[in-house]
MARLUMLUM-761290 format. One line per 2 residues: their letters; for each residue x, y, z of N, C-alpha, C. Coordinates in steps of 0.1 Angstrom, whole numbers, padded with zeros to 4 digits. Atoms other than C-alpha are relative to their C-alpha. Layout:
BEGIN
a = X:Y:Z:X:Y:Z:X:Y:Z  ... .
// end
This chain:
BEGIN
md = -0013:0001:-0007:-0574:0526:-0364:0004:0018:0004  0001:-0015:-0005:-0569:0559:-0341:0021:0005:-0002 .
tk = -0018:-0001:0003:-0531:0571:-0356:0000:0017:0006  -0002:-0013:-0009:-0535:0602:-0330:0007:-0007:0010 .
kv = -0002:-0001:-0011:-0524:0583:-0307:0018:-0001:0001  -0012:-0001:-0005:-0489:0590:-0291:0011:-0010:0006 .
wf = -0009:0012:-0005:-0463:0561:-0286:0014:0002:0004  -0006:-0005:-0010:-0435:0563:-0259:0008:-0018:-0004 .
vt = -0009:0010:0003:-0407:0533:-0274:0010:-0002:0009  -0014:0001:-0006:-0377:0522:-0255:0011:-0011:-0008 .
ga = -0008:0009:0009:-0346:0504:-0273:-0002:0000:-0011  0006:0000:0012:-0355:0517:-0307:0010:0000:-0009 .
sk = -0009:-0007:0011:-0322:0523:-0324:0002:-0018:-0009  -0002:0008:0012:-0325:0487:-0338:-0007:-0012:0004 .
gl = 0008:0009:-0004:-0342:0452:-0338:-0016:0000:-0001  0012:-0001:0004:-0378:0448:-0330:-0006:0016:0000 .
gl = 0005:-0017:-0002:-0380:0487:-0318:0005:0005:-0010  -0004:-0009:0017:-0366:0503:-0353:-0013:-0009:-0003 .
sl = 0013:0001:0013:-0393:0479:-0369:-0008:0006:0002  0015:-0004:0000:-0422:0490:-0348:0003:0013:-0002 .
vk = 0001:-0016:0004:-0409:0528:-0349:-0001:0003:-0011  0001:-0004:0014:-0407:0526:-0384:-0014:-0005:-0011 .
tl = 0019:0004:0001:-0442:0511:-0387:-0005:0006:0004  0008:-0008:-0002:-0458:0534:-0367:0000:0014:-0007 .
ie = -0002:-0012:0004:-0441:0564:-0384:-0009:-0002:-0017  0003:0002:0013:-0452:0548:-0417:-0017:0001:-0003 .
sg = 0017:0001:0003:-0491:0540:-0405:-0003:0016:0003  0003:-0012:-0004:-0490:0578:-0394:-0003:0004:0012 .
yk = 0000:-0005:-0015:-0484:0578:-0355:0008:0007:0001  -0010:-0009:-0006:-0467:0602:-0333:0007:-0011:0007 .
va = -0007:0011:-0010:-0438:0583:-0318:0014:0004:0006  -0012:-0005:-0003:-0411:0595:-0294:0010:-0020:0006 .
at = -0004:0013:-0002:-0385:0566:-0292:0018:0004:0011  -0013:-0004:-0011:-0353:0562:-0265:0014:-0009:-0008 .
sr = -0012:0007:0004:-0319:0550:-0273:0008:0006:0009  -0014:-0003:-0008:-0284:0550:-0254:0005:0018:-0008 .
ks = -0008:-0007:0008:-0272:0572:-0284:-0014:0009:-0010  0011:-0004:0004:-0299:0596:-0296:0003:0004:-0021 .
qn = -0007:0003:0015:-0278:0598:-0331:0000:-0015:-0008  0005:0010:0008:-0284:0563:-0338:-0014:0000:-0003 .
li = 0017:0001:0007:-0321:0565:-0341:-0002:0010:-0011  0007:-0005:0008:-0318:0592:-0360:0009:-0006:-0018 .
da = -0001:0005:0014:-0296:0579:-0387:-0006:-0016:-0001  0003:0011:0000:-0314:0546:-0383:-0015:0002:-0009 .
ie = 0013:-0002:0007:-0347:0563:-0392:0000:0007:-0010  -0004:-0006:0014:-0329:0586:-0418:-0012:0018:-0001 .
tf = 0008:-0012:0004:-0357:0610:-0432:-0012:-0001:0010  0013:-0003:-0008:-0386:0624:-0405:-0004:0015:0002 .
de = 0007:-0013:-0002:-0409:0651:-0396:0001:0003:0016  -0002:-0003:-0013:-0401:0665:-0360:-0014:0002:0006 .
kq = 0015:-0003:-0005:-0440:0670:-0358:-0004:-0013:0005  0004:0010:-0002:-0443:0635:-0360:0012:-0014:0010 .
fl = -0012:0004:-0009:-0407:0620:-0344:0006:0006:0007  -0008:-0008:-0007:-0391:0629:-0316:0012:-0013:0011 .
pl = -0012:0010:-0009:-0358:0606:-0306:0007:0004:0010  -0007:-0001:-0016:-0346:0604:-0273:0012:-0005:0004 .
ev = -0010:0011:-0006:-0314:0597:-0257:0001:-0001:0016  0006:0006:-0011:-0320:0577:-0228:0005:-0004:0009 .
dl = -0007:0007:-0010:-0299:0566:-0198:-0012:-0011:0006  0012:0011:-0003:-0326:0535:-0190:0003:-0003:0015 .
tn = -0005:0006:-0011:-0306:0526:-0155:-0001:0017:0006  0002:-0011:-0004:-0311:0564:-0148:-0016:0007:0006 .
er = 0014:-0002:-0002:-0345:0573:-0131:-0005:0015:-0005  0004:-0012:0006:-0344:0610:-0142:0004:0003:-0013 .
si = 0001:0000:0014:-0332:0606:-0174:-0012:-0008:-0006  0011:0005:0007:-0363:0584:-0178:-0015:0011:0002 .
se = 0008:-0014:-0006:-0385:0612:-0160:-0003:0007:-0009  -0004:-0012:0006:-0371:0638:-0182:-0003:-0004:-0018 .
av = 0009:0005:0012:-0380:0616:-0215:-0013:0004:-0001  0013:0002:0002:-0412:0613:-0208:-0007:0011:0003 .
rr = 0007:-0015:-0001:-0419:0650:-0198:0003:0006:-0011  -0002:-0006:0017:-0403:0662:-0231:-0013:-0007:-0010 .
tv = 0008:0010:0012:-0425:0638:-0251:-0012:0005:0001  0010:-0002:0001:-0456:0647:-0235:-0001:0021:-0003 .
dh = -0007:-0011:0008:-0441:0686:-0242:-0002:0001:-0010  -0003:-0004:0016:-0436:0678:-0277:-0012:0000:-0008 .
fg = 0013:0005:0009:-0468:0658:-0287:-0014:0004:0011  0014:-0003:-0005:-0492:0671:-0258:-0005:-0013:0007 .
ki = 0002:0014:-0007:-0497:0632:-0245:0011:-0012:-0001  -0004:0017:0004:-0487:0596:-0243:-0008:-0011:0003 .
dv = 0014:0012:0001:-0514:0568:-0252:0009:-0012:0004  -0006:0016:0001:-0488:0538:-0253:0014:0000:0001 .
lv = -0015:0001:-0006:-0456:0531:-0235:0005:-0016:-0006  -0002:0012:0005:-0440:0498:-0253:0019:0002:0007 .
nn = -0017:0001:-0005:-0408:0486:-0228:0005:-0015:-0009  -0007:0012:0010:-0386:0467:-0257:0014:0000:0003 .
ag = -0016:0001:-0002:-0351:0476:-0245:0001:-0015:0005  -0002:0017:-0008:-0337:0439:-0233:0018:0002:-0002 .
yg = -0014:0007:-0003:-0302:0424:-0224:0002:-0013:0003  -0001:0014:0003:-0298:0391:-0236:0015:-0002:0011 .
ig = -0017:0006:-0008:-0267:0373:-0208:-0003:-0017:-0001  0000:0012:-0002:-0261:0337:-0211:0012:-0004:0008 .
ga = -0006:0002:-0009:-0243:0319:-0184:-0007:-0011:0012  0006:0011:-0017:-0249:0290:-0153:0004:0015:0008 .
ve = 0003:-0011:-0013:-0256:0314:-0123:0012:-0002:0005  -0014:0001:0000:-0220:0297:-0114:0010:0011:-0007 .
el = -0013:-0005:0011:-0202:0317:-0140:-0006:0013:0000  0001:-0013:-0002:-0219:0350:-0135:0000:0013:0009 .
dq = -0007:-0007:-0012:-0202:0379:-0117:-0013:0009:0004  0011:-0009:-0002:-0226:0402:-0095:0000:0016:-0008 .
qe = -0002:-0015:0011:-0218:0433:-0124:-0008:-0003:-0009  0011:0007:0015:-0235:0408:-0152:-0014:0000:0005 .
ik = 0011:0003:-0003:-0261:0399:-0131:-0009:0017:0003  0005:-0010:0001:-0269:0437:-0121:-0006:0006:-0013 .
ds = 0005:-0003:0016:-0265:0449:-0157:-0011:-0004:-0006  0009:0005:0007:-0292:0425:-0167:-0013:0005:0006 .
fd = 0011:-0002:-0006:-0317:0434:-0141:0003:0016:-0001  0003:-0013:0002:-0313:0474:-0145:-0008:0000:-0013 .
in = 0003:-0006:0014:-0319:0474:-0181:-0017:-0010:-0001  0013:0011:-0001:-0347:0439:-0179:-0012:0004:0010 .
vf = 0007:-0007:-0006:-0365:0450:-0152:-0004:0012:0009  0004:-0016:-0009:-0359:0483:-0131:-0003:0011:-0009 .
av = 0007:-0007:0010:-0363:0501:-0164:-0012:-0001:-0003  0015:0002:0003:-0396:0487:-0170:-0009:0009:0010 .
ik = 0012:-0005:-0012:-0410:0494:-0137:0004:0021:0002  -0002:-0010:0002:-0390:0529:-0138:-0010:0011:-0012 .
tm = 0009:-0007:0010:-0406:0539:-0171:-0018:-0002:0004  0012:0003:-0005:-0441:0525:-0156:-0004:0012:0009 .
qs = 0003:-0010:-0010:-0441:0548:-0130:0003:0013:-0004  -0006:-0014:0003:-0426:0578:-0148:-0016:0003:-0012 .
vm = 0015:-0001:0008:-0461:0571:-0176:-0015:0000:0008  0013:0004:-0006:-0485:0563:-0150:-0008:0012:0005 .
py = 0011:-0016:0000:-0494:0599:-0139:-0004:0005:-0009  0008:-0005:0013:-0504:0608:-0170:-0008:-0009:-0002 .
fr = 0009:0009:-0001:-0521:0577:-0173:-0012:-0003:0006  0013:0001:-0007:-0543:0579:-0146:-0006:0015:-0001 .
eq = 0004:-0015:0005:-0550:0618:-0155:-0009:-0001:-0012  0007:-0001:0012:-0561:0608:-0188:-0011:-0011:0002 .
ks = 0006:0012:-0002:-0581:0578:-0178:0000:-0008:-0011  -0003:0007:0009:-0563:0559:-0204:0009:-0004:-0002 .
gn = -0013:0005:0009:-0537:0540:-0220:0002:-0011:-0001  0000:0010:0003:-0519:0512:-0230:0015:-0002:0005 .
ii = -0016:0001:-0002:-0486:0496:-0216:0003:-0014:-0006  -0002:0010:0012:-0471:0469:-0239:0015:-0004:0006 .
ni = -0015:0008:-0003:-0440:0448:-0220:0006:-0010:-0006  -0004:0012:0006:-0417:0428:-0240:0005:-0010:0007 .
ss = -0003:0009:-0012:-0410:0400:-0218:0007:-0009:-0011  -0004:0011:0010:-0400:0366:-0237:-0001:-0013:0005 .
ia = 0006:0013:-0001:-0410:0329:-0242:0012:-0005:0016  -0010:0005:-0010:-0379:0323:-0217:-0006:0006:0012 .
gf = 0005:0000:-0010:-0401:0339:-0192:-0010:-0005:0007  0011:0006:-0006:-0425:0316:-0189:0007:-0018:0000 .
aa = -0009:0020:0000:-0406:0279:-0202:0017:0005:-0006  -0016:-0006:0003:-0367:0290:-0199:0007:-0012:-0007 .
gi = -0008:0011:0005:-0340:0271:-0218:0015:-0001:0007  -0012:0006:-0007:-0310:0257:-0203:0013:0009:-0001 .
gw = -0014:-0007:0002:-0280:0280:-0199:0003:0015:-0004  0002:-0015:-0003:-0297:0314:-0195:-0013:0003:0008 .
am = 0008:-0002:-0019:-0310:0314:-0158:0001:0016:0001  -0001:-0017:-0004:-0302:0352:-0153:-0011:0009:-0010 .
ya = 0011:-0011:0013:-0322:0365:-0189:-0015:-0007:0007  0013:0003:-0001:-0349:0343:-0175:-0009:0003:0013 .
at = 0000:-0010:-0011:-0349:0355:-0141:-0006:0014:-0004  0008:-0015:-0001:-0356:0391:-0155:-0013:-0003:-0004 .
ky = 0010:-0003:0005:-0380:0381:-0179:-0014:-0008:0007  0010:0004:-0010:-0402:0359:-0153:-0003:0012:0008 .
av = 0000:-0010:-0014:-0396:0390:-0129:-0012:0011:-0012  0009:-0010:0007:-0413:0413:-0162:-0014:-0007:-0004 .
tg = 0011:0011:-0001:-0441:0385:-0167:-0010:0005:0012  0006:-0006:-0012:-0451:0387:-0131:-0007:0013:0007 .
ls = 0005:-0014:-0001:-0451:0423:-0128:-0010:0007:-0009  0012:-0005:0011:-0471:0431:-0158:-0014:-0008:0005 .
ev = 0007:0005:0000:-0495:0408:-0147:-0007:0004:0012  0002:-0006:-0011:-0502:0422:-0113:-0004:0017:-0003 .
ma = 0000:-0015:0004:-0495:0456:-0130:-0016:0001:-0006  0015:0001:0006:-0530:0449:-0154:-0009:0000:0010 .
ed = 0013:0001:-0010:-0554:0443:-0123:0006:0014:0009  -0003:-0010:-0011:-0535:0472:-0100:-0004:0012:-0010 .
vk = 0006:-0013:0011:-0547:0500:-0134:-0009:0000:-0006  0006:0005:0007:-0570:0483:-0145:-0019:0009:0001 .
ef = 0011:-0009:-0002:-0597:0509:-0125:0005:0015:-0010  -0002:-0013:0011:-0580:0538:-0149:-0005:-0001:-0010 .
gv = 0001:-0001:0016:-0590:0524:-0181:0015:-0003:-0006  -0012:0006:0009:-0553:0517:-0185:0003:-0014:-0003 .
kv = -0003:0017:0005:-0543:0481:-0203:0016:-0005:-0001  -0014:0006:0001:-0515:0461:-0197:0001:-0012:-0006 .
tv = -0001:0017:0003:-0502:0431:-0219:0014:0001:-0002  -0014:0004:-0002:-0471:0414:-0214:0005:-0014:-0018 .
va = -0004:0006:0013:-0457:0401:-0248:0014:-0010:0003  -0011:0008:-0005:-0434:0369:-0247:0003:-0008:-0015 .
pg = 0000:0002:0014:-0419:0366:-0284:0006:-0016:0002  -0008:0012:0002:-0403:0332:-0297:0012:0009:-0005 .
af = -0010:-0006:0007:-0370:0337:-0318:-0008:0007:-0009  0003:-0005:0009:-0373:0366:-0341:0013:0005:-0009 .
rt = -0014:-0002:0008:-0350:0375:-0370:0005:0016:0000  -0003:-0012:-0006:-0336:0407:-0352:0013:-0003:0003 .
ef = -0015:-0002:0000:-0300:0417:-0343:0001:-0007:0013  -0002:0005:-0018:-0309:0398:-0306:0011:-0012:-0001 .
lq = -0011:0009:-0002:-0282:0369:-0315:0013:0005:-0009  -0011:-0004:0005:-0257:0389:-0331:0009:0003:0011 .
dn = -0009:0001:-0010:-0223:0393:-0313:-0004:0014:0008  -0004:-0012:-0006:-0226:0430:-0303:-0020:0004:0004 .
sl = 0013:0005:-0006:-0264:0418:-0290:0001:-0007:0010  -0001:0014:-0010:-0258:0389:-0271:0009:-0001:0011 .
vf = -0010:0001:-0008:-0236:0389:-0237:-0001:-0016:0005  -0003:0015:-0004:-0221:0357:-0225:0010:0003:0011 .
ae = -0011:-0001:-0012:-0205:0355:-0188:0017:-0001:-0006  -0013:-0001:0001:-0171:0365:-0188:0007:-0013:0006 .
kk = -0005:0008:-0008:-0159:0337:-0164:-0005:-0010:-0007  0008:0012:0006:-0164:0304:-0183:0005:-0016:0008 .
id = -0001:0013:-0010:-0166:0267:-0161:0002:-0009:-0009  -0003:0014:0008:-0155:0240:-0185:-0012:-0011:0004 .
ey = 0009:0011:-0002:-0177:0215:-0168:-0016:0001:-0003  0016:-0003:0007:-0212:0232:-0180:-0001:-0004:-0014 .
ha = -0001:0003:0016:-0210:0212:-0213:-0012:0002:-0002  0013:-0004:0003:-0248:0215:-0215:-0003:0011:-0002 .
vs = 0003:-0016:-0001:-0248:0251:-0207:0008:0005:-0013  -0013:-0004:0010:-0216:0253:-0236:-0010:-0003:-0013 .
ts = 0005:0005:0012:-0240:0233:-0261:-0008:0005:-0003  0008:-0006:0003:-0269:0255:-0259:0003:0012:-0005 .
he = -0003:-0011:0005:-0251:0287:-0264:0003:-0005:-0014  -0005:0002:0017:-0236:0274:-0295:-0011:-0006:-0010 .
ky = 0009:0000:0007:-0269:0261:-0307:-0011:0014:-0004  0011:-0012:0003:-0286:0297:-0304:0010:0008:-0008 .
at = -0009:-0014:0011:-0252:0315:-0324:-0004:-0005:-0013  0000:0004:0012:-0262:0290:-0353:-0013:0006:-0007 .
mn = 0014:-0005:0003:-0296:0304:-0351:-0003:0011:-0007  -0003:-0014:0005:-0287:0337:-0362:-0005:0002:-0017 .
gt = 0005:0003:0011:-0308:0345:-0392:-0010:-0007:-0008  0008:0015:0005:-0327:0314:-0398:-0011:0001:0013 .
qi = 0010:0002:-0008:-0352:0326:-0371:-0015:0000:-0004  0014:0002:0002:-0387:0319:-0374:-0008:0016:0000 .
gd = 0003:-0014:-0007:-0400:0354:-0363:-0004:0013:-0010  0003:-0014:0009:-0410:0384:-0387:0000:0011:0010 .
pe = 0008:-0013:-0010:-0406:0415:-0366:-0008:0010:-0004  0011:-0010:0004:-0422:0436:-0388:-0019:-0005:-0004 .
kl = 0014:0009:-0003:-0455:0410:-0385:-0004:0001:0018  -0001:-0005:-0014:-0447:0416:-0347:-0007:0012:0001 .
sr = 0004:-0013:0000:-0446:0452:-0352:-0019:0004:-0005  0017:0003:0003:-0485:0448:-0367:-0008:-0002:0011 .
vl = 0010:0006:-0012:-0495:0427:-0335:0000:0010:0013  -0002:-0016:-0011:-0481:0457:-0313:-0012:0005:-0003 .
is = 0006:-0012:0002:-0500:0482:-0331:-0015:-0004:0005  0012:0005:0000:-0532:0461:-0332:-0004:-0002:0019 .
la = 0003:0001:-0013:-0528:0457:-0292:-0006:0011:0005  0003:-0017:-0004:-0532:0495:-0284:-0012:0003:-0007 .
ed = 0009:-0006:0006:-0561:0497:-0310:-0011:-0012:0007  0008:0010:-0007:-0581:0463:-0290:-0005:0008:0011 .
qn = 0009:-0004:-0010:-0609:0474:-0266:0008:-0011:0012  -0002:0014:-0010:-0600:0441:-0245:0015:-0006:-0004 .
pp = -0014:0005:0003:-0562:0431:-0252:0004:-0009:0012  -0006:0015:-0006:-0549:0398:-0237:0008:0005:0010 .
vr = -0009:-0003:-0010:-0529:0404:-0205:0014:-0005:-0004  -0014:0008:0008:-0504:0376:-0219:-0002:-0004:-0014 .
ly = 0003:0003:0015:-0497:0372:-0255:0013:-0013:-0003  -0013:0006:-0002:-0472:0348:-0263:0004:0000:-0023 .
vg = -0003:-0006:0013:-0458:0356:-0304:0009:-0011:-0007  -0009:0017:0006:-0443:0325:-0328:-0006:-0006:0001 .
sd = 0003:0010:-0005:-0452:0295:-0331:0010:-0007:0005  -0007:0009:-0007:-0426:0283:-0318:0001:0006:0020 .
sy = 0003:-0006:-0014:-0433:0306:-0283:-0012:-0009:0002  0013:0006:-0003:-0465:0289:-0287:-0001:-0014:0006 .
nr = -0003:0011:-0004:-0454:0257:-0284:0007:-0006:0008  -0006:0005:-0012:-0431:0259:-0258:-0007:0006:0012 .
ak = 0015:-0005:-0009:-0459:0274:-0238:-0004:-0010:0005  0013:0011:0003:-0482:0246:-0246:0009:-0013:0008 .
ek = -0006:0014:-0006:-0453:0220:-0236:0000:0003:0016  -0008:-0003:-0014:-0445:0240:-0201:-0017:-0001:0006 .
in = 0015:0004:-0010:-0486:0239:-0192:-0005:-0014:0000  0005:0015:-0006:-0491:0204:-0198:0013:-0006:0011 .
ll = -0008:0004:-0008:-0458:0198:-0180:-0007:0006:0016  0001:-0001:-0015:-0469:0219:-0150:-0016:-0008:0006 .
se = 0014:0010:-0001:-0506:0201:-0152:0002:-0012:0003  -0001:0014:-0005:-0489:0168:-0147:0009:-0002:0009 .
el = -0007:-0004:-0014:-0465:0183:-0119:-0015:-0001:0010  0014:-0003:-0014:-0497:0196:-0099:-0004:-0012:0002 .
en = 0008:0012:-0007:-0515:0164:-0102:0005:-0013:0003  -0009:0010:-0004:-0491:0141:-0096:0009:0002:0019 .
nk = -0006:0002:-0015:-0482:0155:-0063:-0009:0008:0007  0006:-0006:-0007:-0514:0168:-0052:-0005:-0003:0013 .
ni = 0002:0006:-0019:-0515:0142:-0021:0011:0012:0007  -0010:-0005:-0012:-0484:0162:-0008:-0007:0013:-0002 .
sf = 0003:-0012:-0005:-0499:0195:-0016:-0010:0003:0010  0010:0001:-0011:-0529:0187:0005:-0002:-0004:0011 .
st = -0003:0007:-0008:-0511:0170:0028:0004:0011:0012  -0003:-0011:-0015:-0501:0202:0049:-0010:0011:0004 .
df = 0008:-0005:-0008:-0536:0212:0057:-0002:0002:0010  0008:0004:-0009:-0550:0215:0088:-0007:-0007:0000 .
// end
């Protein structure tokens, strides 16, 4: 285990990000971590060595703020080896219920921030001919659930983006993995993390039922964030990490069901698919 590696983790003041940062520090890694308020990070970590941990106040919707955070990290530690795009924004609602600002907020954090951090880190990775990018998507980015259309749209984007990015940067010795977790026991389902469309349309009964179901899951999720943190660390140590990784038995099972459904639909409509050829 190469504990000389420097990690850059976004969205680290709570949930999986905080669990990962704590595990990294305990394991001897150097870590730069971002939050909208750096004091939140400092309070969450409590005691730390400045030579090992760099808390950064970053606006992930602002390209300059991200670039400055990356530059400060390199100045402080001398390099970055692993980028983890963990910051996320969950919003529930039918497409008809969501307004343009809610949609924009979701894409700004879940998609455009991921793009901006990768753009900021890649010049360093290309120069050193190495690096790992770990993008946290969701099982919703492959097998989406009713009532979460916009969240699924952003996570599908992260999945597709990561798959192509992995091919684009392979020649530089840079590895990319998109991680699709199921339900993990973090603050994600709490009122201060999960957002719902302000405009409610009563006719969407199935959507409302779905949201009520997720609300009751808080605190009973099957996934252990500390175990996931260990998995993420192992990805950065793997010489040949997977491009796609489904974590949690619930994520695996949903992915398997989706693959079976895709295979069935593909074969059932094979004649139509072939009928459009010259």
